[in-house]
Backbone bond lengths (Angstrom), bond angles and torsions (degrees), N, CA, C in turn:
res aa  C-N    CA-C-N  psi(-1)  N-CA   C-N-CA  omega(-1)  CA-C   N-CA-C  phi
1 M - - - 1.451 - - 1.480 111.23 -
2 K 1.324 118.84 -36.26 1.463 122.00 179.51 1.514 109.87 -66.98
3 L 1.308 117.19 -41.48 1.475 123.15 179.02 1.553 108.72 -63.73
4 A 1.329 117.10 -45.69 1.459 121.21 179.74 1.537 110.31 -61.20
5 N 1.330 116.37 -42.55 1.432 119.59 -179.53 1.548 112.47 -64.30
6 L 1.299 116.67 -36.71 1.459 119.71 176.54 1.507 113.45 -62.65
7 L 1.342 116.52 -34.42 1.460 121.19 -175.96 1.504 113.51 -91.13
8 R 1.316 118.15 -2.54 1.462 119.95 179.09 1.516 112.81 -74.37
9 G 1.315 115.33 167.90 1.446 120.88 175.82 1.529 113.60 69.43
10 R 1.350 115.81 26.24 1.472 121.78 178.85 1.526 112.75 57.46
11 R 1.349 115.56 30.85 1.456 121.83 176.97 1.538 107.59 -84.81
12 K 1.342 115.47 123.68 1.450 121.25 179.22 1.499 110.17 -93.35
13 L 1.307 115.54 125.08 1.499 121.53 179.57 1.528 107.25 -131.13
14 R 1.366 112.76 138.09 1.445 119.81 178.03 1.563 109.41 -79.69
15 F 1.332 115.47 165.54 1.430 120.63 -177.91 1.530 111.42 -60.54
16 D 1.354 117.34 -40.82 1.478 119.36 -177.17 1.538 108.82 -71.29
17 Q 1.372 117.20 -30.85 1.430 118.48 -179.51 1.558 110.25 -70.20
18 L 1.341 114.80 -36.85 1.476 118.43 175.61 1.511 112.18 -64.33
19 L 1.362 114.39 -41.92 1.483 117.82 178.96 1.574 110.29 -60.00
20 E 1.333 115.42 -41.86 1.480 118.24 -176.82 1.495 110.67 -69.57
21 R 1.313 119.81 -40.39 1.456 120.92 -177.61 1.525 113.77 -74.78
22 L 1.305 117.15 -29.38 1.469 120.71 -178.75 1.517 111.88 -94.18
23 D 1.315 117.45 -20.10 1.495 123.27 -178.46 1.539 109.43 54.33
24 I 1.296 113.81 56.61 1.494 119.97 176.35 1.505 108.21 -131.62
25 S 1.360 117.95 171.52 1.418 122.56 -178.52 1.556 110.23 -80.76
26 R 1.333 114.91 164.08 1.474 119.34 177.95 1.514 112.81 -61.29
27 A 1.323 115.25 -39.26 1.500 121.34 179.83 1.518 111.15 -62.27
28 T 1.387 113.51 -42.63 1.476 118.57 -177.75 1.550 109.66 -67.54
29 L 1.346 117.89 -40.40 1.472 119.55 -178.86 1.550 109.11 -66.03
30 K 1.325 117.54 -41.37 1.454 118.76 179.60 1.494 112.01 -62.38
31 R 1.379 114.64 -38.94 1.460 119.96 -178.52 1.523 109.53 -69.11
32 D 1.352 117.02 -37.71 1.486 119.89 -179.87 1.521 111.86 -71.01
33 L 1.302 116.27 -38.06 1.476 118.89 176.71 1.543 112.34 -62.24
34 K 1.356 114.14 -40.13 1.450 120.99 178.81 1.541 110.54 -68.08
35 Y 1.321 118.25 -39.22 1.442 122.55 177.41 1.515 112.61 -61.54
36 L 1.378 114.62 -46.98 1.459 120.09 179.34 1.524 111.20 -59.33
37 R 1.358 116.72 -41.26 1.454 121.03 -177.87 1.534 111.66 -70.49
38 E 1.350 114.72 -54.42 1.443 120.18 -167.89 1.509 115.39 -85.82
39 Q 1.337 116.68 -33.88 1.474 119.63 -175.76 1.543 111.88 -95.91
40 L 1.310 117.54 -39.50 1.453 120.63 -177.02 1.548 113.12 -101.58
41 G 1.338 116.39 -7.66 1.475 118.65 175.56 1.516 112.91 73.76
42 T 1.332 118.50 19.88 1.472 120.64 179.16 1.534 108.81 -69.18
43 P 1.349 118.16 126.72 1.479 119.78 -176.85 1.513 112.74 -79.08
44 I 1.327 116.24 69.88 1.487 120.23 178.92 1.509 109.36 -79.88
45 E 1.359 115.51 127.82 1.440 120.77 179.33 1.506 111.39 -111.57
46 Y 1.322 116.66 145.73 1.467 121.91 178.33 1.502 109.03 -112.99
47 D 1.329 117.21 129.47 1.424 124.73 174.70 1.520 109.90 -96.62
48 P 1.366 118.69 105.49 1.486 117.93 -178.02 1.468 116.07 -66.56
49 F 1.354 117.66 -25.61 1.462 120.82 -179.76 1.557 110.66 -74.71
50 E 1.307 116.59 -45.32 1.473 119.35 178.31 1.498 112.66 -91.65
51 R 1.332 116.29 -3.99 1.516 121.96 -178.46 1.533 108.51 52.37
52 S 1.288 116.11 46.97 1.496 119.17 -178.19 1.478 111.08 -128.16
53 Y 1.335 115.82 164.33 1.462 124.40 -178.77 1.496 108.65 -121.55
54 Q 1.343 117.12 151.78 1.465 123.50 173.33 1.515 109.79 -162.45
55 V 1.326 115.92 157.06 1.482 120.87 172.61 1.514 105.39 -78.09
56 G 1.345 114.98 120.78 1.470 121.29 -174.67 1.509 112.91 -69.96
57 G 1.320 115.53 143.69 1.471 121.77 175.61 1.487 112.56 -139.60
58 S 1.334 116.67 9.08 1.452 119.25 -174.78 1.494 112.42 -92.81
59 R 1.312 118.89 -22.11 1.462 119.50 -179.61 1.514 112.72 -72.45
60 K 1.332 115.23 143.91 1.460 120.08 -172.09 1.522 111.82 -63.35
61 H 1.349 116.44 -37.68 1.458 119.21 -177.37 1.535 110.50 -117.00
62 A 1.348 116.18 44.91 1.468 119.83 179.30 1.504 110.79 -66.04
63 P 1.345 116.86 146.71 1.462 120.63 178.31 1.525 112.14 -55.92
64 Q 1.321 116.44 148.15 1.445 120.84 -177.06 1.525 108.69 -109.68
65 E 1.319 116.42 137.64 1.465 122.07 176.31 1.486 109.70 -93.94
66 L 1.332 117.75 146.79 1.440 123.40 175.23 1.525 108.75 -106.53
67 P 1.316 118.83 91.49 1.459 120.49 -172.14 1.533 110.35 -65.78
68 G 1.309 114.75 141.61 1.469 120.85 175.68 1.522 114.38 77.07
69 L 1.300 117.13 5.86 1.473 120.51 178.60 1.521 110.13 -90.51
70 W 1.348 112.81 114.73 1.482 119.62 -179.91 1.512 108.71 -109.14
71 V 1.296 118.21 132.25 1.478 120.71 178.94 1.519 108.93 -125.19
72 S 1.347 113.49 145.12 1.472 120.73 178.85 1.533 107.95 -93.41
73 E 1.349 116.42 173.07 1.459 120.27 175.17 1.500 110.89 -63.72
74 S 1.330 117.02 -34.14 1.467 120.57 175.10 1.496 113.05 -61.60
75 D 1.388 115.53 -39.58 1.458 120.26 177.04 1.535 110.49 -60.91
76 L 1.337 116.63 -44.33 1.433 120.67 -178.78 1.459 113.19 -67.10
77 R 1.340 117.77 -34.49 1.457 120.29 175.13 1.511 111.79 -66.52
78 S 1.359 114.08 -37.70 1.449 116.64 174.86 1.539 115.15 -61.66
79 L 1.341 114.52 -31.74 1.468 118.23 174.49 1.523 111.14 -67.64
80 L 1.322 116.86 -37.85 1.490 119.86 176.00 1.506 111.06 -62.05
81 L 1.303 115.92 -40.51 1.487 121.73 -179.27 1.534 109.04 -66.50
82 A 1.356 116.37 -42.05 1.471 120.15 179.21 1.538 110.36 -63.53
83 Q 1.333 116.97 -35.46 1.419 121.29 178.98 1.508 111.90 -67.05
84 R 1.339 116.57 -37.35 1.449 122.74 177.45 1.549 109.27 -62.91
85 L 1.341 115.10 -43.40 1.451 117.12 179.88 1.524 111.37 -69.13
86 L 1.319 117.57 -38.22 1.480 118.75 177.13 1.529 110.27 -63.78
87 G 1.300 118.07 -34.51 1.463 121.87 -178.61 1.548 111.03 -66.44
88 E 1.330 116.32 -26.01 1.473 119.19 179.11 1.547 110.38 -74.05
89 V 1.338 118.71 -38.52 1.442 119.15 -179.90 1.504 112.02 -91.03
90 D 1.361 117.47 -9.43 1.436 120.79 179.58 1.506 109.28 -142.70
91 P 1.366 118.50 67.02 1.466 122.23 -176.37 1.524 112.72 -63.81
92 S 1.336 117.94 -27.25 1.483 119.65 -177.48 1.499 112.60 -81.32
93 G 1.345 118.30 -11.52 1.474 121.41 178.41 1.519 114.51 78.01
94 G 1.325 117.87 17.78 1.416 122.55 -176.70 1.545 112.98 -73.86
95 L 1.359 114.97 -30.87 1.481 120.65 -174.88 1.533 110.08 -74.33
96 A 1.309 118.15 -38.83 1.467 121.25 -178.65 1.540 105.00 -140.13
97 P 1.320 119.32 79.70 1.441 123.75 -174.39 1.547 114.51 -62.37
98 D 1.295 117.52 -24.72 1.478 120.61 -179.60 1.479 113.87 -97.02
99 M 1.307 118.45 4.09 1.494 121.62 -177.47 1.490 111.13 -62.15
100 G 1.329 118.44 -40.10 1.478 121.64 -176.07 1.488 112.20 -58.80
101 A 1.378 117.77 -46.39 1.454 120.29 -179.87 1.546 110.54 -66.08
102 F 1.289 117.60 -37.85 1.424 122.36 178.20 1.558 111.70 -62.96
103 I 1.339 115.44 -43.68 1.470 119.86 -178.34 1.552 108.92 -67.15
104 R 1.329 118.56 -34.02 1.464 118.81 176.31 1.516 112.04 -64.44
105 R 1.344 116.09 -32.86 1.480 118.78 176.35 1.537 109.49 -70.01
106 V 1.323 116.57 -38.62 1.487 121.16 178.32 1.529 108.90 -61.82
107 E 1.360 118.46 -43.16 1.445 121.21 178.66 1.497 112.11 -61.71
108 S 1.372 116.77 -36.71 1.478 120.07 -179.39 1.518 111.15 -68.90
109 M 1.363 119.79 -18.41 1.428 122.88 -178.34 1.528 110.41 -87.55
110 L 1.356 117.80 -16.64 1.431 120.19 179.89 1.521 111.35 -78.78
111 A 1.267 116.52 156.58 1.445 120.19 -178.15 1.503 113.50 -55.57
112 N 1.337 116.13 -40.45 1.472 120.63 179.46 1.501 109.07 -140.68
113 G 1.333 115.19 99.30 1.460 121.32 -174.91 1.534 112.07 -64.02
114 E 1.320 118.13 -35.18 1.483 121.86 179.58 1.513 110.71 -61.35
115 E 1.387 114.53 -46.60 1.442 118.74 -177.21 1.531 109.86 -67.71
116 S 1.333 117.10 -31.57 1.510 119.73 177.99 1.499 110.55 -67.68
117 R 1.323 117.46 -37.97 1.463 119.12 178.70 1.513 110.65 -67.23
118 E 1.349 116.75 -38.27 1.415 121.08 -179.58 1.553 110.63 -68.89
119 W 1.348 114.52 -37.22 1.495 119.64 178.78 1.538 107.57 -64.15
120 A 1.341 118.92 -44.52 1.470 119.61 -178.68 1.525 111.73 -63.79
121 G 1.381 115.55 -31.34 1.441 120.43 -179.61 1.510 112.77 -69.16
122 R 1.310 117.78 -17.45 1.464 123.04 -179.94 1.520 113.34 -82.20
123 I 1.332 116.28 1.96 1.451 120.47 175.64 1.466 110.30 -116.10
124 L 1.348 118.08 121.82 1.465 122.64 -173.84 1.520 107.55 -115.32
125 F 1.378 115.04 130.54 1.440 121.34 172.17 1.522 107.58 -107.13
126 S 1.318 117.76 123.60 1.437 121.96 179.80 1.526 110.99 -108.69
127 T 1.341 116.89 120.88 1.454 119.84 -179.25 1.536 108.52 -127.81
128 P 1.355 116.02 76.65 1.493 119.78 -179.06 1.519 110.67 -63.32
129 G 1.325 112.89 145.41 1.499 117.43 -179.93 1.507 115.29 83.43
130 R 1.323 115.18 1.07 1.484 117.27 -179.10 1.496 111.50 -68.52
131 R 1.360 117.02 135.93 1.426 121.64 179.72 1.539 109.33 -103.94
132 A 1.305 115.12 132.62 1.479 119.81 -174.68 1.526 109.60 -72.69
133 V 1.343 117.14 144.11 1.434 125.23 -179.17 1.567 105.22 -118.25
134 P 1.368 118.98 129.81 1.434 121.06 175.47 1.542 112.39 -56.24
135 A 1.332 115.95 135.41 1.477 119.31 -178.12 1.470 111.71 -59.06
136 L 1.331 118.72 -37.09 1.462 122.70 -178.91 1.496 111.72 -61.67
137 A 1.325 115.61 -43.49 1.482 118.80 -178.47 1.511 109.97 -65.78
138 L 1.357 118.49 -46.86 1.460 120.87 -177.17 1.527 110.26 -66.42
139 N 1.354 117.31 -41.46 1.432 120.32 -178.66 1.539 111.86 -64.90
140 T 1.335 116.28 -44.63 1.480 122.64 -179.15 1.559 110.00 -63.23
141 V 1.332 115.25 -48.13 1.427 118.40 -179.19 1.494 114.23 -64.20
142 T 1.350 116.07 -40.21 1.468 121.10 177.30 1.512 111.70 -61.45
143 T 1.324 116.86 -44.92 1.468 120.80 -179.87 1.552 110.91 -63.46
144 A 1.333 116.03 -44.48 1.435 121.06 178.66 1.538 111.38 -63.00
145 L 1.320 116.77 -38.48 1.431 120.64 178.39 1.521 111.87 -63.04
146 M 1.315 116.34 -44.48 1.496 120.10 179.30 1.518 111.90 -69.96
147 Q 1.330 117.42 -35.19 1.489 120.57 -178.13 1.485 111.38 -89.61
148 R 1.316 119.45 -2.40 1.470 124.08 178.41 1.521 109.87 57.55
149 R 1.359 115.18 55.77 1.477 122.79 177.43 1.547 108.29 -121.85
150 R 1.325 117.45 155.41 1.439 123.22 178.09 1.545 108.83 -76.76
151 V 1.330 114.66 160.11 1.468 122.73 179.23 1.489 111.29 -129.66
152 R 1.304 118.99 142.54 1.462 122.84 173.13 1.522 107.83 -103.12
153 L 1.349 116.82 122.29 1.434 120.59 -177.70 1.531 110.18 -116.81
154 G 1.355 115.81 139.10 1.430 122.92 167.66 1.548 103.24 -94.23
155 Y 1.326 120.04 102.47 1.453 125.57 -168.83 1.542 111.79 -109.51
156 F 1.316 116.39 126.26 1.443 121.21 -178.44 1.539 108.14 -100.88
157 T 1.348 116.80 114.58 1.464 123.05 178.96 1.498 108.18 -89.41
158 R 1.326 118.03 110.68 1.496 121.88 -172.65 1.514 112.11 -66.01
159 S 1.376 116.51 -36.69 1.449 118.41 -176.63 1.538 111.57 -66.44
160 R 1.343 117.06 -27.45 1.481 120.18 177.23 1.510 114.42 -103.85
161 Q 1.367 115.51 -5.10 1.464 121.23 -178.08 1.529 110.76 53.10
162 A 1.337 115.81 45.33 1.455 120.55 -176.86 1.518 111.43 -143.03
163 E 1.338 115.62 146.98 1.473 120.15 179.83 1.506 109.06 -109.77
164 T 1.335 115.58 136.04 1.478 120.45 -179.71 1.549 106.47 -129.04
165 L 1.343 115.52 157.85 1.447 122.31 177.12 1.518 108.08 -99.53
166 R 1.347 115.26 123.75 1.494 119.85 -177.90 1.510 111.14 -123.29
167 D 1.338 117.81 133.50 1.455 121.22 165.56 1.494 108.25 -96.14
168 V 1.327 116.95 123.79 1.471 120.19 -172.61 1.525 110.36 -131.53
169 S 1.334 115.79 154.62 1.480 122.11 173.18 1.513 107.05 -105.87
170 P 1.349 118.06 110.00 1.472 121.18 -177.44 1.524 110.68 -64.74
171 Q 1.341 116.19 138.82 1.435 122.45 -179.74 1.564 112.00 -119.37
172 R 1.340 113.92 -38.92 1.499 115.21 -173.10 1.524 107.23 -166.35
173 L 1.329 116.08 143.75 1.493 123.53 170.70 1.518 109.35 -95.19
174 V 1.305 115.93 137.94 1.466 120.77 -176.96 1.521 107.79 -132.28
175 Y 1.373 117.36 132.12 1.466 120.02 176.98 1.495 109.05 -108.77
176 H 1.354 116.54 118.48 1.420 122.81 175.92 1.545 105.45 -143.68
177 R 1.328 116.80 87.68 1.428 123.28 -178.05 1.544 111.36 72.29
178 T 1.301 115.25 -27.77 1.486 122.80 172.81 1.516 105.84 -152.79
179 W 1.352 117.69 179.61 1.443 121.70 -178.01 1.541 109.70 -92.27
180 Y 1.318 115.78 134.79 1.439 124.31 174.93 1.516 109.63 -123.01
181 L 1.378 115.56 151.98 1.442 121.21 177.49 1.563 105.91 -115.26
182 D 1.329 116.39 122.75 1.467 121.83 169.17 1.521 105.78 -86.41
183 A 1.326 117.68 124.59 1.457 120.01 -174.18 1.521 110.72 -150.12
184 W 1.314 116.22 154.68 1.481 122.08 169.85 1.506 108.06 -83.60
185 C 1.329 116.87 116.92 1.497 119.27 -178.32 1.552 106.12 -90.96
186 H 1.323 113.44 119.28 1.467 118.27 -177.87 1.504 111.97 -74.52
187 R 1.296 117.49 -16.77 1.449 121.28 175.35 1.534 111.13 -77.29
188 A 1.329 114.84 -48.90 1.472 119.57 -178.93 1.545 112.60 -85.06
189 K 1.361 115.64 -12.35 1.455 122.03 -179.73 1.542 110.24 56.72
190 G 1.350 113.29 49.69 1.444 117.77 176.92 1.504 110.35 -167.46
191 L 1.355 117.67 174.03 1.450 123.34 176.85 1.525 110.10 -75.14
192 R 1.304 116.98 138.02 1.452 123.42 176.81 1.486 110.16 -139.96
193 R 1.345 117.83 155.00 1.470 122.11 175.40 1.536 106.18 -114.38
194 F 1.322 115.92 123.00 1.481 122.32 -175.36 1.510 108.94 -111.82
195 A 1.352 116.23 127.37 1.474 122.03 173.94 1.538 108.72 -74.51
196 L 1.316 119.08 121.14 1.457 120.50 -174.81 1.480 112.78 -72.76
197 D 1.347 118.92 -19.09 1.466 118.40 175.07 1.504 110.72 -73.15
198 A 1.331 120.24 -9.31 1.487 123.12 176.54 1.493 111.77 -99.63
199 V 1.351 118.17 7.01 1.453 121.44 -179.12 1.520 109.77 -89.92
200 G 1.316 115.43 131.45 1.505 119.25 176.85 1.503 106.64 -100.50
201 A 1.348 118.03 -103.29 1.445 120.62 179.80 1.527 109.81 -67.54
202 V 1.337 116.22 142.46 1.456 121.02 -179.89 1.526 108.67 -148.37
203 A 1.346 115.73 137.65 1.459 120.65 -179.70 1.513 110.04 -150.11
204 Q 1.323 115.85 138.21 1.490 119.94 174.23 1.506 110.15 -79.18
205 L 1.337 115.42 137.50 1.463 121.31 -179.78 1.551 110.09 -101.72
206 E 1.366 115.38 165.82 1.437 118.56 -179.89 1.554 112.21 -82.13
207 E 1.333 117.21 -20.92 1.467 119.99 -176.47 1.524 110.13 -67.51
208 A 1.318 114.42 141.18 1.453 122.78 177.44 1.526 108.72 -64.69
209 A 1.334 116.85 144.86 1.447 122.44 179.98 1.545 110.15 -77.36
210 L 1.315 115.35 143.29 1.449 120.06 171.76 1.511 108.92 -76.83
211 D 1.337 116.87 130.49 1.481 120.50 -175.10 1.540 108.91 -96.99
212 V 1.325 114.84 134.39 1.475 124.83 174.25 1.520 108.12 -113.87
213 P 1.355 118.17 127.64 1.468 119.03 178.37 1.526 113.28 -53.23
214 L 1.302 116.02 141.85 1.485 121.24 -177.85 1.533 109.08 -59.92
215 A 1.319 119.14 -38.17 1.478 120.71 -179.47 1.456 111.63 -63.21
216 E 1.372 117.78 -30.66 1.485 121.52 179.61 1.530 107.28 -73.79
217 L 1.323 118.29 -40.65 1.467 122.04 176.74 1.531 110.44 -57.57
218 E 1.316 115.31 -47.77 1.475 119.97 -178.04 1.501 111.54 -63.70
219 R 1.316 116.51 -40.38 1.479 121.22 -179.14 1.524 112.61 -63.65
220 L 1.352 114.07 -43.28 1.496 120.10 -171.48 1.526 112.55 -88.44
221 L 1.345 117.41 -24.02 1.470 117.90 -170.61 1.516 114.03 -120.27
222 D 1.340 118.27 -18.56 1.471 118.03 -172.01 1.516 115.84 -103.56
223 G 1.333 118.51 -10.23 1.455 119.19 -170.34 1.509 114.42 -71.90
224 G 1.319 116.56 -35.64 1.485 119.05 -175.15 1.524 114.21 -80.22
225 Y 1.327 114.59 -151.91 1.468 117.74 -173.11 1.543 111.00 -119.19
226 G 1.344 113.68 135.53 1.486 118.13 175.13 1.535 112.32 92.05
227 A 1.363 112.99 -171.87 1.459 119.58 -176.52 1.514 110.34 -65.99
228 F 1.321 119.08 -46.36 1.457 121.39 179.05 1.544 108.45 -98.56
229 A 1.296 114.23 71.89 1.456 119.58 -165.96 1.562 110.77 -72.37
230 G 1.330 117.54 -58.95 1.450 120.30 -175.13 1.497 113.21 73.79
231 E 1.360 118.49 179.54 1.430 120.59 176.46 1.530 110.53 -70.08
232 P 1.306 118.84 136.99 1.456 118.26 -178.76 1.561 110.60 -78.50
233 H 1.347 114.03 131.83 1.438 120.60 178.25 1.532 111.91 -117.33
234 H 1.343 117.37 -7.31 1.435 120.43 -175.08 1.558 108.89 -140.06
235 W 1.326 114.71 161.50 1.462 121.79 174.03 1.499 107.14 -121.03
236 A 1.350 115.63 135.40 1.450 120.37 173.76 1.521 110.36 -105.00
237 V 1.339 116.15 136.38 1.439 122.03 176.79 1.545 106.23 -115.11
238 L 1.315 116.78 118.02 1.439 123.46 -176.04 1.539 109.18 -117.89
239 M 1.308 116.38 130.77 1.446 121.32 -178.89 1.548 108.36 -111.00
240 F 1.343 117.09 116.47 1.439 120.37 -175.56 1.560 109.61 -103.86
241 S 1.288 114.98 146.40 1.477 121.37 179.16 1.514 109.82 -65.73
242 P 1.316 118.08 160.70 1.475 120.35 177.62 1.556 112.89 -56.00
243 E 1.304 117.21 -35.69 1.448 119.85 179.82 1.559 109.38 -66.22
244 A 1.340 116.97 -52.52 1.441 120.94 -178.75 1.553 111.82 -64.38
245 A 1.342 117.03 -29.96 1.455 121.81 -176.96 1.536 110.84 -62.28
246 Q 1.312 118.61 -22.39 1.480 120.65 178.37 1.527 111.48 -64.99
247 W 1.341 116.89 -30.77 1.468 121.24 178.51 1.526 112.12 -94.91
248 V 1.305 115.37 -44.91 1.463 120.48 -175.74 1.519 111.44 -62.28
249 G 1.319 115.42 -33.20 1.464 120.14 179.83 1.534 113.80 -61.26
250 H 1.341 117.29 -17.32 1.466 120.64 179.74 1.527 112.04 -110.24
251 E 1.358 117.09 5.26 1.434 120.94 -178.64 1.524 112.76 -98.83
252 L 1.331 114.96 146.25 1.449 120.28 175.23 1.527 107.69 -105.38
253 W 1.306 116.75 107.25 1.471 120.71 179.28 1.530 108.89 -90.30
254 H 1.308 116.93 -33.17 1.487 120.48 178.31 1.519 109.25 -157.58
255 P 1.341 116.11 144.76 1.501 117.72 -176.09 1.568 113.05 -62.16
256 M 1.352 117.07 -21.66 1.490 120.52 179.75 1.533 112.40 -100.02
257 Q 1.276 120.19 14.76 1.460 122.17 -173.21 1.552 107.54 -70.52
258 R 1.356 112.11 154.21 1.423 122.26 174.53 1.519 108.19 -121.71
259 V 1.326 114.92 133.54 1.473 121.17 -177.85 1.518 109.57 -120.60
260 R 1.362 114.86 135.39 1.480 120.05 176.76 1.514 108.28 -136.84
261 R 1.350 115.92 122.92 1.478 121.44 176.95 1.522 109.73 -90.66
262 L 1.355 114.25 134.18 1.447 118.22 -179.81 1.545 109.61 -97.48
263 E 1.310 114.97 160.16 1.473 118.57 -176.47 1.514 113.21 -62.64
264 D 1.375 117.67 -30.14 1.458 120.13 179.81 1.545 113.43 -80.85
265 G 1.333 117.49 6.41 1.462 120.95 178.01 1.503 115.01 95.90
266 R 1.322 117.04 -10.03 1.478 118.27 177.45 1.519 109.54 -72.88
267 L 1.319 115.63 165.73 1.451 122.26 -178.67 1.507 109.66 -131.75
268 E 1.321 118.09 130.51 1.462 124.06 176.83 1.502 107.80 -102.92
269 L 1.353 115.31 125.53 1.468 122.34 178.46 1.517 109.69 -118.02
270 M 1.323 118.19 122.59 1.498 122.69 177.84 1.514 105.42 -113.54
271 L 1.370 115.97 135.63 1.425 119.50 177.44 1.526 109.49 -154.36
272 P 1.349 117.76 152.39 1.462 122.48 -177.52 1.526 110.46 -86.80
273 Y 1.278 116.16 152.79 1.477 123.19 176.59 1.524 111.04 -155.92
274 D 1.330 113.91 161.13 1.464 118.84 173.80 1.537 107.62 -111.83
275 K 1.363 116.68 -75.14 1.452 120.97 177.10 1.548 108.95 -90.01
276 P 1.336 117.68 137.96 1.456 118.40 -171.55 1.511 117.50 -85.01
277 T 1.406 116.29 -4.54 1.471 119.11 -168.41 1.517 112.41 -53.20
278 E 1.358 119.30 -59.73 1.440 122.46 -176.36 1.537 112.02 -65.46
279 L 1.328 114.79 -36.68 1.483 118.21 179.81 1.541 111.10 -61.03
280 V 1.382 115.03 -44.38 1.465 118.13 177.16 1.500 111.98 -59.02
281 M 1.342 119.24 -41.74 1.449 119.68 -179.47 1.520 110.80 -64.77
282 D 1.311 119.91 -37.23 1.412 120.41 178.75 1.551 113.29 -73.76
283 I 1.319 115.72 -31.44 1.498 119.10 174.34 1.543 109.01 -63.81
284 L 1.340 117.04 -41.14 1.467 120.97 -175.56 1.536 110.29 -65.67
285 R 1.334 117.83 -23.42 1.496 119.59 177.33 1.516 111.60 -56.19
286 Y 1.352 117.89 -28.90 1.449 120.58 -176.48 1.540 112.86 -99.70
287 G 1.334 117.07 0.10 1.430 120.90 172.66 1.513 114.46 51.05
288 A 1.324 115.16 -124.51 1.485 121.60 -177.31 1.539 112.85 -77.44
289 Q 1.335 118.06 -3.06 1.433 123.49 179.54 1.535 114.90 -83.05
290 V 1.333 116.18 -0.30 1.451 120.38 -179.24 1.513 110.67 -143.44
291 E 1.352 114.71 147.76 1.465 120.37 176.55 1.503 110.87 -136.34
292 V 1.344 117.11 136.93 1.421 122.23 174.28 1.524 108.99 -77.11
293 I 1.352 117.15 125.09 1.462 120.60 -178.16 1.539 107.74 -100.92
294 G 1.349 116.45 132.77 1.436 119.73 -178.94 1.538 110.03 64.92
295 N 1.316 119.62 -152.74 1.440 125.67 171.93 1.555 109.70 48.92
296 P 1.334 118.93 73.73 1.465 121.40 -176.54 1.529 113.38 -56.25
297 A 1.300 118.05 -37.46 1.470 122.12 -177.93 1.512 110.09 -64.04
298 L 1.350 120.18 -45.04 1.442 122.40 -179.23 1.558 109.24 -70.15
299 R 1.342 117.96 -41.60 1.430 121.00 175.55 1.549 111.21 -55.84
300 A 1.341 116.16 -43.76 1.446 120.48 -179.21 1.517 110.80 -65.57
301 A 1.322 117.36 -36.91 1.491 120.16 178.91 1.506 111.54 -65.49
302 V 1.357 116.01 -40.10 1.477 120.25 179.41 1.543 110.52 -69.23
303 I 1.343 116.79 -40.89 1.469 121.33 178.89 1.540 109.03 -64.74
304 S 1.297 118.88 -43.33 1.445 122.57 -179.02 1.547 110.86 -62.11
305 A 1.341 117.26 -43.81 1.454 121.90 -179.80 1.538 110.11 -66.04
306 T 1.342 116.05 -38.89 1.492 119.90 178.50 1.543 110.38 -67.28
307 E 1.309 116.63 -44.05 1.502 118.28 179.93 1.522 111.55 -64.46
308 A 1.373 116.45 -37.35 1.431 119.13 -178.45 1.543 109.79 -65.33
309 A 1.324 117.47 -40.11 1.449 122.09 177.67 1.560 110.23 -64.35
310 L 1.351 114.40 -44.85 1.453 117.67 178.98 1.532 111.83 -62.47
311 H 1.322 116.00 -37.63 1.478 118.33 177.55 1.516 112.54 -60.52
312 V 1.366 116.15 -38.38 1.457 120.57 179.24 1.528 110.14 -62.74
313 Y 1.316 117.82 -43.09 1.474 121.35 -178.23 1.544 110.15 -70.51
314 K 1.352 117.44 -37.83 1.438 118.49 177.95 1.499 112.07 -68.57
315 R 1.317 116.03 -35.32 1.472 120.53 -178.52 1.530 109.39 -65.03
316 D 1.384 115.43 -45.97 1.452 119.63 -177.92 1.497 110.94 -75.00
317 G 1.322 119.42 -22.67 1.452 122.29 -179.29 1.516 110.15 -74.77
């Protein structure tokens, strides 16, 4: 810290001046300079003409120091845990491409980096059904979102089995089993949600992004059920058996859900939705342990999906 303080403020000091002010050996000074550079990421620059050192400030994207920020070993371990969680939702590293190098620096600051890595490995995050997103797509979209620039997407629509080229203004990243981009589509002239695992070619454009208020995004895209929620136009009423109620009572299906426990142990769950596709799939997870109450259209959708599955098993049997 004393060495770093001497070199701050673009003050240039020669090697012999540093030795005199710090009253340490040449070997110790070399070791400390190396530690500041390689372990702590301090941007120490050497001027070969003046044979002097200083903390650099001329580079456009020089590292930034957070003065007065003190962290404990527990804080650093929490960072390692956060990185493990981020790695589960972003295994390709597209969301935070420089996180790995930063975490290695954090490990070097702990008393025993090997033990810290082993400790982090004892925590497992399981996300079944996760769909992989190309690192380039996630990285490009994230950068454009932060810089408020438009993006050109080569987007494959699975329902139509067709790829189209879209210029969009990124508004928000959403994680729901995979990464989605909420964006204003300049072709459709409206808000759309794009699955990033269906993005092929992607490029950031120079044009500034069109901004949509966050409240408008939430109103138009968040009210319904599932990844492609939309505005809710219907309410589902689901009745779970006493056995299933033990689990469902602790689950969050929707932020606006309403839960009512009955005296006989059953559980009534009410939640809003627009399109029933994802809701039907989640209802089917509980099989005979749940029943749709009222809502003939939703009941018919669940019955149809159940009969289609039964037909497959009877046909193969």
